[in-house]
C-alpha positions as CSV (number, residue, x, y, z in Angstrom):
1,X,-32.2,4.5,56.8
2,X,-34.9,3.1,54.6
3,X,-36.5,1.0,57.4
4,X,-36.4,4.0,59.7
5,X,-38.3,6.1,57.3
6,X,-40.9,3.5,56.9
7,X,-41.4,3.2,60.7
8,X,-41.7,7.0,60.8
9,X,-44.4,6.9,58.2
10,X,-46.4,4.3,60.1
11,X,-46.2,6.2,63.3
12,X,-47.4,9.4,61.6
13,X,-50.2,7.5,59.9
14,X,-51.4,6.0,63.2
15,X,-51.4,9.5,64.7
16,X,-53.6,10.6,61.9
17,X,-56.2,7.9,62.6
18,X,-56.3,8.7,66.4
19,X,-56.8,12.4,65.8
20,X,-59.5,11.8,63.2
21,X,-61.4,9.6,65.7
22,X,-61.5,12.4,68.2
23,X,-63.8,14.5,65.9
24,X,-62.0,17.8,66.6
25,X,-62.2,20.1,63.7
26,X,-58.8,21.7,64.5
27,X,-57.2,18.3,64.8
28,X,-58.7,17.2,61.5
29,X,-56.4,19.7,59.9
30,X,-53.5,18.4,61.9
31,X,-54.4,14.8,60.9
32,X,-54.6,15.7,57.3
33,X,-51.2,17.3,57.6
34,X,-49.8,14.3,59.4
35,X,-51.3,12.0,56.8
36,X,-49.7,14.1,54.0
37,X,-46.4,14.1,55.8
38,X,-46.6,10.3,56.3
39,X,-47.3,9.7,52.6
40,X,-44.5,12.1,51.7
41,X,-42.1,10.3,54.1
42,X,-43.0,7.0,52.7
43,X,-42.7,8.2,49.1
44,X,-39.4,9.8,49.7
45,X,-38.0,6.6,51.2
46,X,-38.8,4.8,48.0
47,X,-38.0,7.4,45.5
48,X,-34.6,6.6,43.9
49,X,-34.5,9.7,41.9
50,X,-35.0,12.2,44.7
51,X,-31.7,14.0,45.6
52,X,-33.1,16.6,48.0
53,X,-30.8,16.8,51.0
54,X,-32.2,15.8,54.4
55,X,-30.4,15.3,57.7
56,X,-28.5,12.0,57.7
57,X,-29.6,11.1,54.2
58,X,-26.1,10.1,53.0
59,X,-23.4,7.8,54.3
60,X,-20.4,10.0,54.3
61,X,-17.8,9.1,51.7
62,X,-16.8,9.3,48.0
63,X,-18.9,7.8,45.3
64,X,-18.5,7.6,41.5
65,X,-21.4,7.4,39.0
66,X,-21.4,7.1,35.3
67,X,-23.5,8.5,32.4
68,X,-23.3,8.2,28.6
69,X,-22.4,11.5,26.9
70,X,-21.7,12.7,23.4
71,X,-18.5,10.7,22.9
72,X,-18.6,8.0,25.6
73,X,-18.8,7.5,29.3
74,X,-18.7,10.5,31.6
75,X,-17.9,9.9,35.3
76,X,-18.8,12.0,38.2
77,X,-17.1,11.5,41.6
78,X,-19.0,13.1,44.6
79,X,-17.8,13.5,48.1
80,X,-20.6,13.8,50.6
81,X,-21.1,14.2,54.3
82,X,-24.3,13.1,56.0
83,X,-26.2,16.0,54.7
84,X,-24.8,17.4,51.5
85,X,-22.4,17.2,48.5
86,X,-19.1,18.7,49.5
87,X,-17.0,18.1,46.4
88,X,-17.5,17.2,42.7
89,X,-15.1,15.9,40.1
90,X,-16.2,15.4,36.5
91,X,-14.2,13.3,34.0
92,X,-15.5,14.1,30.5
93,X,-12.4,13.1,28.6
94,X,-14.5,11.2,26.0
95,X,-16.4,14.4,25.1
96,X,-15.5,16.9,22.4
97,X,-13.0,19.1,24.2
98,X,-14.4,22.4,23.1
99,X,-18.0,21.4,23.9
100,X,-18.5,18.7,26.5
101,X,-15.1,19.0,27.9
102,X,-15.4,22.8,28.3
103,X,-18.9,22.4,29.8
104,X,-17.6,20.1,32.6
105,X,-16.4,22.9,34.8
106,X,-19.7,24.8,34.6
107,X,-21.6,21.5,35.2
108,X,-19.5,20.9,38.3
109,X,-20.5,24.3,39.7
110,X,-24.1,23.6,38.9
111,X,-24.0,20.3,40.8
112,X,-22.4,21.9,43.8
113,X,-24.9,24.8,43.9
114,X,-27.9,22.5,43.5
115,X,-26.7,19.8,45.8
116,X,-28.4,17.3,43.5
117,X,-28.8,16.2,39.9
118,X,-31.4,18.8,39.3
119,X,-29.3,21.1,37.2
120,X,-30.0,23.3,34.2
121,X,-27.2,21.9,32.0
122,X,-25.2,23.8,29.5
123,X,-26.5,25.0,26.1
124,X,-24.8,23.3,23.2
125,X,-23.7,20.4,25.4
126,X,-27.0,18.6,25.9
127,X,-25.7,15.0,25.8
128,X,-22.8,15.9,28.2
129,X,-25.2,17.6,30.6
130,X,-27.6,14.6,30.6
131,X,-24.7,12.3,31.2
132,X,-23.6,14.4,34.2
133,X,-27.2,14.3,35.6
134,X,-27.3,10.5,35.3
135,X,-23.9,10.1,36.8
136,X,-24.8,12.4,39.8
137,X,-28.0,10.4,40.3
138,X,-26.0,7.1,40.2
139,X,-23.5,8.4,42.8
140,X,-26.1,9.8,45.1
141,X,-28.1,6.6,45.0
142,X,-24.9,4.8,46.1
143,X,-24.5,7.3,48.9
144,X,-28.1,6.6,50.1
145,X,-27.7,2.8,49.8
146,X,-30.3,2.6,47.1
147,X,-30.1,0.0,44.4
148,X,-32.1,0.7,41.3
149,X,-34.6,-2.0,40.9
150,X,-37.1,-2.7,38.1
151,X,-39.8,-3.0,40.7
152,X,-39.2,0.5,42.0
153,X,-39.6,2.3,38.7
154,X,-42.2,5.0,38.6
155,X,-45.0,4.0,36.2
156,X,-44.7,5.1,32.6
157,X,-48.2,5.3,31.0
158,X,-48.8,2.8,28.3
159,X,-48.6,4.3,24.8
160,X,-46.3,5.2,22.0
161,X,-44.4,8.5,22.3
162,X,-41.8,10.3,20.3
163,X,-39.0,12.7,21.2
164,X,-35.9,14.1,19.6
165,X,-32.5,15.4,20.4
166,X,-29.4,16.5,18.5
167,X,-27.3,13.5,17.3
168,X,-24.6,13.1,14.7
169,X,-26.6,14.4,11.8
170,X,-26.4,18.1,10.9
171,X,-29.6,18.5,8.9
172,X,-32.2,17.4,11.5
173,X,-32.3,16.2,15.0
174,X,-32.6,12.5,15.7
175,X,-36.1,11.4,16.5
176,X,-37.4,8.1,17.9
177,X,-40.8,6.5,18.6
178,X,-40.8,4.5,21.8
179,X,-43.6,2.2,23.0
180,X,-44.4,1.3,26.6
181,X,-46.7,-1.4,27.9
182,X,-46.8,-2.5,31.5
183,X,-43.9,-0.1,32.4
184,X,-41.7,-1.8,29.9
185,X,-40.2,-0.6,26.6
186,X,-41.7,-2.9,24.0
187,X,-40.5,-1.1,20.8
188,X,-38.1,1.5,19.6
189,X,-38.4,2.8,16.0
190,X,-36.5,5.5,14.1
191,X,-38.6,8.4,13.0
192,X,-35.6,10.4,11.8
193,X,-32.0,9.3,12.1
194,X,-30.7,12.8,11.5
195,X,-28.7,13.3,8.4
196,X,-25.1,14.3,7.7
197,X,-25.8,16.1,4.5
198,X,-28.7,17.2,2.4
199,X,-28.1,14.4,-0.1
200,X,-28.7,11.7,2.5
201,X,-31.5,13.5,4.4
202,X,-33.8,10.5,4.1
203,X,-31.2,7.7,4.2
204,X,-29.7,5.9,7.1
205,X,-26.0,5.5,7.2
206,X,-24.6,2.0,7.8
207,X,-23.1,3.4,11.0
208,X,-26.5,4.4,12.3
209,X,-28.0,1.1,11.3
210,X,-25.7,-0.6,13.9
211,X,-27.6,1.4,16.5
212,X,-30.9,0.1,15.3
213,X,-29.6,-3.5,14.9
214,X,-27.8,-3.8,18.2
215,X,-28.6,-1.0,20.7
216,X,-32.4,-1.0,20.4
217,X,-32.8,-4.7,21.0
218,X,-30.4,-4.6,24.0
219,X,-32.3,-1.8,25.6
220,X,-35.5,-3.7,25.2
221,X,-34.0,-6.9,26.5
222,X,-32.4,-5.4,29.5
223,X,-35.0,-2.7,30.2
224,X,-32.1,-0.4,31.0
225,X,-30.4,2.6,29.6
226,X,-27.1,1.4,31.1
227,X,-26.3,-0.8,28.2
228,X,-23.0,0.0,26.5
229,X,-23.1,2.3,23.5
230,X,-22.3,0.8,20.2
231,X,-18.6,1.2,19.4
232,X,-18.2,3.2,16.2
233,X,-21.6,4.8,16.7
234,X,-21.2,6.3,20.1
235,X,-22.9,9.7,19.4
236,X,-26.0,8.1,17.9
237,X,-26.1,5.6,20.7
238,X,-26.0,8.2,23.4
239,X,-28.5,10.4,21.5
240,X,-30.9,7.4,21.4
241,X,-30.6,6.9,25.2
242,X,-31.2,10.6,25.8
243,X,-34.4,10.5,23.7
244,X,-35.7,7.5,25.5
245,X,-35.0,9.2,28.9
246,X,-37.0,12.2,27.7
247,X,-39.9,10.0,26.8
248,X,-39.8,8.3,30.2
249,X,-39.7,11.7,32.1
250,X,-42.5,13.2,30.0
251,X,-44.9,10.3,30.6
252,X,-45.0,9.6,34.3
253,X,-41.7,7.9,34.7
254,X,-38.3,8.8,36.1
255,X,-35.4,8.2,33.7
256,X,-32.9,8.0,36.6
257,X,-34.5,4.7,37.6
258,X,-33.7,3.2,34.2
259,X,-29.9,2.8,34.6
260,X,-29.9,-0.6,36.3
261,X,-26.5,-2.2,35.7
262,X,-26.4,-4.8,33.0
263,X,-24.6,-8.0,34.0
264,X,-21.5,-8.8,32.1
265,X,-20.4,-12.3,31.1
266,X,-17.5,-13.9,33.0
267,X,-16.9,-16.6,30.3
268,X,-13.6,-17.1,28.6
269,X,-13.3,-18.5,25.1
270,X,-10.0,-19.9,23.7
271,X,-9.5,-20.2,20.0
272,X,-6.4,-22.0,18.8
273,X,-4.3,-22.7,15.8
274,X,-4.9,-19.7,13.4
275,X,-2.3,-18.8,10.9
276,X,-3.1,-15.1,10.9
277,X,-4.9,-13.0,13.6
278,X,-5.9,-9.5,12.5
279,X,-6.7,-6.7,14.9
280,X,-8.9,-4.2,13.1
281,X,-11.2,-4.7,10.1
282,X,-11.1,-1.4,8.4
283,X,-9.6,-1.0,4.9
284,X,-6.2,-2.5,5.7
285,X,-7.5,-5.3,8.0
286,X,-10.1,-6.4,5.4
287,X,-7.5,-6.4,2.6
288,X,-5.2,-8.5,4.8
289,X,-8.1,-10.9,5.6
290,X,-9.0,-11.4,1.9
291,X,-5.4,-11.9,0.8
292,X,-4.4,-14.3,3.6
293,X,-7.5,-16.4,3.1
294,X,-7.2,-16.7,-0.7
295,X,-3.5,-17.7,-0.2
296,X,-4.5,-20.6,2.0
297,X,-4.1,-19.3,5.6
298,X,-6.6,-19.8,8.3
299,X,-7.7,-16.3,9.4
300,X,-9.4,-14.7,12.4
301,X,-10.3,-11.0,12.3
302,X,-11.7,-8.7,15.0
303,X,-13.0,-5.1,15.2
304,X,-14.2,-3.1,18.1
305,X,-16.9,-1.4,16.0
306,X,-20.2,-3.1,15.2
307,X,-19.5,-3.0,11.5
308,X,-16.5,-3.7,9.3
309,X,-14.9,-1.2,6.9
310,X,-13.8,1.4,9.5
311,X,-13.0,4.8,8.2
312,X,-12.4,3.4,4.7
313,X,-16.1,3.2,4.1
314,X,-16.3,7.0,4.9
315,X,-13.8,8.0,2.3
316,X,-14.3,8.4,-1.4
317,X,-11.4,6.6,-3.0
318,X,-7.8,5.4,-3.0
319,X,-4.6,6.3,-4.8
320,X,-3.0,3.9,-7.2
321,X,-0.2,4.2,-9.7
322,X,-1.1,3.1,-13.3
323,X,-3.7,0.4,-12.5
324,X,-3.9,-1.9,-15.6
325,X,-7.6,-1.6,-16.5
326,X,-7.6,2.2,-16.1
327,X,-4.4,2.4,-18.1
328,X,-6.0,0.3,-20.9
329,X,-8.9,2.8,-20.9
330,X,-6.3,5.5,-21.4
331,X,-5.2,4.0,-24.6
332,X,-2.5,1.9,-22.9
333,X,-0.6,5.0,-21.8
334,X,0.6,5.2,-18.2
335,X,-0.8,8.2,-16.2
336,X,2.5,8.9,-14.6
337,X,6.2,8.0,-14.8
338,X,7.0,6.0,-11.6
339,X,10.5,7.5,-11.3
340,X,9.2,11.1,-11.6
341,X,6.6,10.3,-9.0
342,X,9.2,8.8,-6.6
343,X,11.5,11.9,-7.0
344,X,8.6,14.3,-6.4
345,X,7.5,12.2,-3.4
346,X,10.9,12.3,-1.8
347,X,11.2,16.0,-2.5
348,X,7.8,16.7,-0.8
349,X,8.7,14.7,2.2
350,X,12.3,16.2,2.3
351,X,13.7,12.7,2.2
352,X,12.1,12.0,5.5
353,X,10.0,9.1,4.1
354,X,11.5,5.7,3.8
355,X,12.5,5.4,0.1
356,X,12.2,1.6,-0.1
357,X,8.6,1.8,1.2
358,X,7.7,4.6,-1.2
359,X,9.0,2.5,-4.1
360,X,7.1,-0.5,-2.9
361,X,3.8,1.5,-2.8
362,X,4.4,3.0,-6.2
363,X,5.2,-0.5,-7.7
364,X,2.3,-2.4,-6.1
365,X,-0.6,0.0,-5.7
366,X,-1.9,-0.4,-9.3
367,X,-2.1,-4.1,-9.0
368,X,-4.3,-3.8,-5.9
369,X,-7.2,-2.4,-8.0
370,X,-7.2,-5.3,-10.4
371,X,-6.9,-7.8,-7.5
372,X,-10.0,-6.4,-5.8
373,X,-12.1,-6.1,-9.0
374,X,-11.2,-9.5,-10.3
375,X,-11.7,-11.5,-7.1
376,X,-14.1,-9.6,-4.9
377,X,-17.1,-7.3,-4.9
378,X,-15.3,-4.0,-5.5
379,X,-15.6,-1.7,-8.6
380,X,-13.4,1.2,-9.4
381,X,-14.2,4.0,-11.8
382,X,-12.9,3.6,-15.4
383,X,-10.7,6.6,-15.2
384,X,-8.1,8.1,-12.9
385,X,-8.2,11.7,-11.7
386,X,-5.8,14.4,-10.5
387,X,-6.4,15.5,-6.9
388,X,-4.9,18.6,-5.4
389,X,-1.3,18.1,-6.2
390,X,0.6,20.7,-8.2
391,X,1.7,18.1,-10.8
392,X,-1.8,17.3,-11.9
393,X,-1.0,13.5,-12.0
394,X,-4.1,11.3,-12.3
395,X,-3.5,9.0,-9.3
396,X,-6.8,8.9,-7.6
397,X,-10.3,7.5,-8.3
398,X,-13.5,6.5,-6.5
399,X,-14.8,3.1,-5.8
400,X,-17.8,1.1,-4.4
401,X,-19.5,-2.2,-4.9
402,X,-20.2,-3.9,-8.1
403,X,-23.5,-3.0,-9.9
404,X,-23.7,0.3,-8.1
405,X,-23.5,-1.2,-4.6
406,X,-22.1,0.7,-1.7
407,X,-18.6,0.2,-0.2
408,X,-20.1,-1.2,3.0
409,X,-21.8,-3.9,1.0
410,X,-18.7,-4.6,-1.0
411,X,-16.6,-5.0,2.1
412,X,-19.2,-7.3,3.7
413,X,-19.7,-9.5,0.6
414,X,-15.9,-9.8,0.1
415,X,-15.4,-10.8,3.7
416,X,-18.1,-13.4,3.5
417,X,-16.4,-14.8,0.4
418,X,-13.0,-15.0,2.1
419,X,-14.5,-16.5,5.2
420,X,-16.0,-19.3,3.2
421,X,-12.6,-20.3,1.8
422,X,-11.9,-22.3,5.0
423,X,-14.3,-23.6,7.6
424,X,-12.0,-22.3,10.4
425,X,-12.0,-18.7,9.1
426,X,-13.9,-16.3,11.3
427,X,-14.4,-12.7,12.0
428,X,-16.2,-10.9,14.8
429,X,-17.3,-7.3,15.3
430,X,-17.8,-5.6,18.7
431,X,-14.7,-7.6,19.8
432,X,-12.1,-5.2,21.3
433,X,-8.5,-6.1,21.5
434,X,-7.0,-5.6,25.0
435,X,-3.5,-7.0,24.7
436,X,-1.1,-9.1,22.7
437,X,-0.4,-12.5,24.2
438,X,3.3,-13.0,24.6
439,X,4.9,-16.3,25.6
440,X,8.6,-16.8,26.0
441,X,9.2,-13.4,24.4
442,X,7.1,-14.2,21.3
443,X,3.7,-12.9,20.2
444,X,1.4,-15.9,20.0
445,X,-2.1,-14.3,19.9
446,X,-4.5,-11.6,21.0
447,X,-6.7,-11.2,24.1
448,X,-9.9,-9.4,23.4
449,X,-13.2,-8.6,25.1
450,X,-16.6,-9.0,23.4
451,X,-19.3,-6.4,24.0
452,X,-21.0,-8.7,26.6
453,X,-17.9,-9.1,28.7
454,X,-16.8,-12.5,27.3
455,X,-13.0,-12.7,27.1
456,X,-11.5,-14.2,23.9
457,X,-8.0,-15.5,23.7
458,X,-7.2,-16.1,20.0
459,X,-3.9,-17.8,19.3
460,X,-2.1,-17.7,15.9
461,X,1.3,-17.8,14.3
462,X,1.2,-14.2,13.2
463,X,-0.6,-11.1,14.3
464,X,-1.5,-8.1,12.0
465,X,-2.0,-4.7,13.7
466,X,-4.5,-3.0,11.4
467,X,-6.5,-0.9,13.8
468,X,-6.2,2.4,12.0
469,X,-4.0,4.7,14.1
470,X,-4.8,6.7,17.2
471,X,-7.4,9.4,16.4
472,X,-9.7,8.1,19.2
473,X,-7.0,8.4,21.9
474,X,-6.9,11.9,23.3
475,X,-3.7,11.3,25.2
476,X,-1.8,10.1,22.1
477,X,-3.1,12.8,19.8
478,X,-2.1,15.4,22.3
479,X,1.3,13.9,22.7
480,X,2.1,13.2,19.1
481,X,0.1,15.9,17.2
482,X,-0.2,18.6,19.8
483,X,-4.0,18.7,20.0
484,X,-7.2,16.7,20.5
485,X,-9.2,16.9,17.2
486,X,-12.7,17.0,16.1
487,X,-13.4,13.9,13.9
488,X,-15.4,13.0,10.8
489,X,-14.1,9.4,11.1
490,X,-14.9,6.7,13.5
491,X,-13.0,6.9,16.8
492,X,-12.7,3.2,17.8
493,X,-9.1,3.7,16.5
494,X,-7.6,4.1,19.9
495,X,-3.9,3.4,19.2
496,X,-4.0,-0.2,20.4
497,X,-1.6,-1.4,17.7
498,X,0.9,1.3,18.2
499,X,0.9,1.0,22.0
500,X,1.3,-2.8,21.8
501,X,4.0,-2.4,19.2
502,X,5.9,-0.1,21.6
503,X,5.6,-2.7,24.4
504,X,7.4,-5.1,22.1
505,X,10.3,-2.7,21.7
506,X,9.0,-1.4,18.4
507,X,10.2,1.9,17.0
508,X,8.1,4.9,16.0
509,X,8.5,6.5,12.5
510,X,7.1,10.0,11.9
511,X,4.4,9.4,14.5
512,X,3.6,13.1,14.4
513,X,2.6,13.3,10.7
514,X,-0.2,15.8,10.5
515,X,-3.7,14.5,10.9
516,X,-5.8,13.6,7.8
517,X,-7.7,16.8,7.4
518,X,-10.2,17.5,4.6
519,X,-13.0,19.4,6.4
520,X,-13.3,22.7,8.3
521,X,-16.4,23.9,10.0
522,X,-17.7,25.6,13.2
523,X,-16.1,24.4,16.4
524,X,-19.6,23.3,17.6
525,X,-21.7,22.4,14.6
526,X,-25.2,23.5,15.6
527,X,-27.5,20.5,15.3
528,X,-30.6,21.8,17.1
529,X,-33.9,22.1,15.3
530,X,-34.6,25.3,17.2
531,X,-32.8,27.2,14.4
532,X,-33.3,27.2,10.7
533,X,-30.8,25.4,8.4
534,X,-30.4,28.7,6.6
535,X,-29.2,30.5,9.7
536,X,-26.9,27.7,10.7
537,X,-25.5,27.5,7.2
538,X,-24.7,31.3,7.2
539,X,-22.7,31.0,10.4
540,X,-20.9,27.9,9.0
541,X,-20.2,29.8,5.8
542,X,-18.6,32.7,7.7
543,X,-16.1,30.4,9.5
544,X,-14.9,29.2,6.1
545,X,-14.9,32.5,4.1
546,X,-11.3,33.4,3.3
547,X,-12.2,37.1,2.6
548,X,-12.0,37.7,6.4
549,X,-9.0,37.7,8.8
550,X,-7.9,34.3,10.2
551,X,-5.8,33.6,13.2
552,X,-4.3,30.4,14.7
553,X,-4.8,28.9,18.1
554,X,-1.8,30.9,19.3
555,X,-3.1,34.2,18.0
556,X,-0.9,34.6,15.0
557,X,-2.2,35.6,11.6
558,X,-3.0,32.6,9.4
559,X,-3.3,32.2,5.6
560,X,-6.1,29.7,5.2
561,X,-5.7,29.1,1.5
562,X,-4.3,25.8,0.6
563,X,-3.1,25.8,-3.1
564,X,-6.0,28.1,-3.8
565,X,-8.5,25.5,-2.6
566,X,-9.6,26.9,0.8
567,X,-9.3,26.2,4.5
568,X,-10.4,22.5,4.6
569,X,-7.0,21.0,3.7
570,X,-4.8,23.0,6.1
571,X,-7.0,24.0,9.1
572,X,-4.8,21.6,11.1
573,X,-1.9,24.1,10.7
574,X,-3.8,26.6,12.9
575,X,-3.8,24.1,15.8
576,X,-6.9,22.6,17.5
577,X,-8.9,25.7,16.4
578,X,-8.7,28.6,14.1
579,X,-10.6,31.9,14.4
580,X,-12.2,34.2,11.9
581,X,-12.2,37.9,12.7
582,X,-14.8,40.3,11.3
583,X,-14.6,44.0,11.9
584,X,-17.6,46.2,12.6
585,X,-17.8,47.6,9.1
586,X,-17.7,44.1,7.6
587,X,-20.4,43.0,10.0
588,X,-22.7,45.9,9.1
589,X,-22.1,45.2,5.4
590,X,-23.4,41.6,6.0
591,X,-26.6,43.0,7.5
592,X,-27.2,45.5,4.7
593,X,-25.7,44.0,1.6
594,X,-25.2,40.3,2.5
595,X,-22.4,37.8,2.3
596,X,-19.8,38.3,-0.5
597,X,-19.3,34.5,-0.6
598,X,-21.6,31.7,0.5
599,X,-19.5,28.7,1.3
600,X,-21.5,25.5,1.0
601,X,-19.2,22.6,2.2
602,X,-19.2,19.1,0.8
603,X,-19.3,17.6,4.3
604,X,-21.5,18.7,7.2
605,X,-23.6,20.7,4.8
606,X,-26.7,21.9,6.6
607,X,-28.6,22.7,3.4
608,X,-29.0,26.4,3.6
609,X,-30.6,28.0,0.5
610,X,-29.1,31.5,1.1
611,X,-27.7,33.3,-2.0
612,X,-24.7,35.6,-1.7
613,X,-25.5,39.3,-2.0
614,X,-28.8,39.0,-0.1
615,X,-28.9,41.2,3.1
616,X,-28.8,39.1,6.3
617,X,-31.2,41.2,8.3
618,X,-31.2,38.8,11.2
619,X,-27.4,38.6,11.5
620,X,-27.7,39.7,15.2
621,X,-29.9,36.7,16.0
622,X,-27.5,34.4,14.1
623,X,-24.6,35.7,16.1
624,X,-26.6,35.3,19.3
625,X,-27.1,31.6,18.3
626,X,-23.3,31.3,17.9
627,X,-22.7,32.9,21.3
628,X,-25.0,30.4,22.9
629,X,-23.1,27.5,21.4
630,X,-19.7,29.0,22.1
631,X,-19.0,29.5,18.4
632,X,-19.0,33.3,18.5
633,X,-17.1,35.7,20.8
634,X,-18.1,39.4,20.5
635,X,-15.5,41.8,21.8
636,X,-15.3,45.6,22.1
637,X,-11.8,45.7,20.8
638,X,-8.9,43.4,19.8
639,X,-7.5,43.7,23.4
640,X,-10.9,42.7,24.8
641,X,-10.9,39.8,22.4
642,X,-7.5,38.7,23.6
643,X,-8.9,38.8,27.2
644,X,-11.9,36.7,26.3
645,X,-10.0,34.1,24.2
646,X,-7.3,33.8,26.9
647,X,-4.4,34.4,24.5
648,X,-2.9,37.4,22.7
649,X,-4.4,38.2,19.3
650,X,-1.3,39.1,17.3
651,X,-2.8,41.3,14.7
652,X,-2.9,45.1,15.0
653,X,-6.0,45.6,12.8
654,X,-8.7,43.7,10.9
655,X,-8.5,44.7,7.2
656,X,-7.2,48.2,8.2
657,X,-9.6,48.8,11.1
658,X,-7.8,48.8,14.5
659,X,-10.8,49.9,16.6
660,X,-14.4,49.0,17.1
661,X,-16.2,45.8,17.8
662,X,-14.8,42.4,16.7
663,X,-17.0,39.4,15.8
664,X,-14.9,36.3,16.3
665,X,-16.1,32.9,15.0
666,X,-14.4,29.8,16.2
667,X,-13.6,27.1,13.7
668,X,-12.0,23.7,13.7
669,X,-10.6,21.0,11.5
670,X,-12.6,17.8,11.3
671,X,-10.3,14.9,10.6
672,X,-10.5,11.2,9.6
673,X,-7.4,9.7,11.2
674,X,-3.9,10.0,12.3
675,X,-1.1,9.3,9.7
676,X,2.0,8.4,11.7
677,X,2.9,5.3,13.7
678,X,5.3,2.4,13.8
679,X,8.4,1.7,11.8
680,X,8.3,-1.3,9.4
681,X,10.5,-3.1,6.8
682,X,9.5,-3.9,3.2
683,X,7.6,-7.0,4.5
684,X,5.6,-4.6,6.8
685,X,7.1,-6.4,9.8
686,X,7.4,-4.3,13.0
687,X,10.9,-3.0,13.4
688,X,12.4,-2.6,16.9
689,X,14.6,0.3,18.0
690,X,17.7,-1.8,17.3
691,X,16.6,-2.3,13.7
692,X,15.7,-6.0,14.0
693,X,12.3,-7.2,12.7
694,X,9.5,-8.9,14.7
695,X,8.9,-11.5,11.9
696,X,5.4,-12.6,13.0
697,X,4.0,-9.1,13.8
698,X,2.9,-7.0,10.8
699,X,1.8,-3.3,10.8
700,X,-0.4,-2.1,8.0
701,X,-2.5,0.9,7.0
702,X,-2.5,4.1,9.1
703,X,-0.6,2.3,11.9
704,X,2.5,2.5,9.6
705,X,1.6,5.5,7.3
706,X,4.4,7.5,8.8
707,X,7.0,5.6,6.6
708,X,5.5,7.3,3.5
709,X,5.4,10.8,4.9
710,X,7.3,13.6,6.7
711,X,7.3,14.5,10.4
712,X,4.9,17.3,11.3
713,X,3.7,17.9,7.7
714,X,0.5,17.1,5.8
715,X,0.6,13.7,4.3
716,X,1.3,13.5,0.5
717,X,-1.3,15.2,-1.6
718,X,-1.8,13.0,-4.6
719,X,-5.2,12.0,-3.4
720,X,-6.2,8.9,-1.4
721,X,-2.7,8.0,-0.3
722,X,-3.9,6.7,3.1
723,X,-6.6,4.6,1.5
724,X,-4.3,3.3,-1.2
725,X,-1.6,2.3,1.3
726,X,-4.2,0.6,3.5
727,X,-5.4,-1.6,0.6
728,X,-2.0,-2.3,-0.8
729,X,-0.2,-3.0,2.5
730,X,-3.0,-5.3,3.5
731,X,-2.8,-7.3,0.2
732,X,1.0,-7.7,0.5
733,X,0.9,-8.7,4.2
734,X,-1.9,-11.3,3.7
735,X,0.1,-12.9,1.0
736,X,3.4,-12.8,3.0
737,X,1.9,-14.2,6.2
738,X,0.1,-17.0,4.3
739,X,3.4,-18.0,2.7
740,X,5.2,-18.1,6.0
741,X,2.6,-19.6,8.3
742,X,-0.2,-21.4,6.4
743,X,-0.1,-25.0,7.4
């Protein structure tokens, strides 16, 4: 096809020259038209981004393209005949279900209507929309037999340009400066990373720093936007790619030509003779690594993310029972009687938790604090504090690095110290476990893939499954917890350890414990700079204001108050979403007299400076903003609202008002992790369905947190139980594995 178009261009160009030589005025016009047509034909034959349908343009068939969205890879499968797109399928499972996932159907219709990648996209789902455009372009290029080549790229003018797009931060959009020279990207610099809260408005998070450290250089090296996103920082990675694409398109280039496939390594590396191999280097994996190394084991650790620490570095602190230094600061008096705590624990979990594991945690957790402080770079506060438990027992505190250092630095420094204990010790980030290696029925190692495609086979006497649960696996969260959740935590926790444990015949134990939920906010947090933080904060306040009527995902009335502390700790009980209903009188009162309460959350705070009792004259515009982002549904009645939501609203009135308009705001829980998983014994060895232990396979942290909790109930509320178990189980397992297997 390409050669045919070139021949057509040459024929038309020759015709132009003949007609021009004749000197006929009328024919000059024809020649000019022919010349223009020839140029157009030649340009179209070379233009990889052009998706306009012409006769015979495509080779009939089915083609699949990829693009990077909000949460990961979005795939689009197109069926084409010789002239047009006839069918479209979009797989956006990696996207936030209520945003990118919900937008997929509308984007599908847009692609069918346009017959190309030239679609408008969906408001509030910018990154998903861009991913679909890139994937459609990829698939159509395949249908046209076009391979994207560096040499074919439209010229981007030399210069330094900036652009921005919503990323993970909620205070500002992410903004980058990108420099081009000779149609190549020569520099990428952060102007604004976006910020998660007002407090860190001008700071970069360690997660975002992995994008600067790894993604930017890889884009520059490959001159392609098809490089893999950084695991653990997917949203920021994909936002960065979107910004660079915007810069290309705005300055003479065509971003669809910048997705040349990046070659993957076919190398295989074999590492033998480790005592302990650890999958996951979050809190539990790091604790295991430190403990095993100091007790003489040779240790290899891996994590899919580009940084260690996992979700542990995103949380404030752990639980511990009577840690020695803090007890001494309390005049030598224990904070809690262990027997009373055990009895209360079993009562809360209705005896569903395993008593021997509860006792183990109560006995050993306090020692964990001293171990980390005495030997590594961690520092805990001098006192213990009560969390949200009714007993008021001081069982929780905060921690970081010594001398005011961050947790991220503490984790890194401690890992480096443990690695230096033996020249064989090693750990790798961006190394994703793919399967356990089983020989003659015994686990002998782990097969994993590095970000560049290199396959690693790491052999060891024992394997520790420390990969943090399954919050990043939509299929598992739907199966075990009944929903796919919005997350505050990192989503590289894809259930590998639990899945592999099941393959070994392992048993589950309370795998359906409620997700770790401490945050509630709008279903789609509005990150666009097109709106003020004041307006965004007012809408976010309304979805957390308990003076209004709340309903669950099934339409039933819902009491959002958890022990008098608000919606954040029990939003999960409403299902994947909850809804706040405001009647017409209440709405008008907001406009004339203001909000009764202004809820300013600890997390995802957008910095609004509004004061309660101040009339919100522009509430109509704020609601229109919410409608645009699918956060607000305005209905003429409760029946109309049921129709628009797609389920029956099971309340007869809203604060006594049965008729009139209803303003419905859609909220969601934002969770850190899952809390249920595999069954273990007191050595933290995997237990099979028949009750026997797999002696060289250990399960720590959130992969086994179900043993301390109750099925389908929030995990115990003493504060930091998940973090405390991760640190304590890791310490115990490292010591046990070293004693069994260190050579």
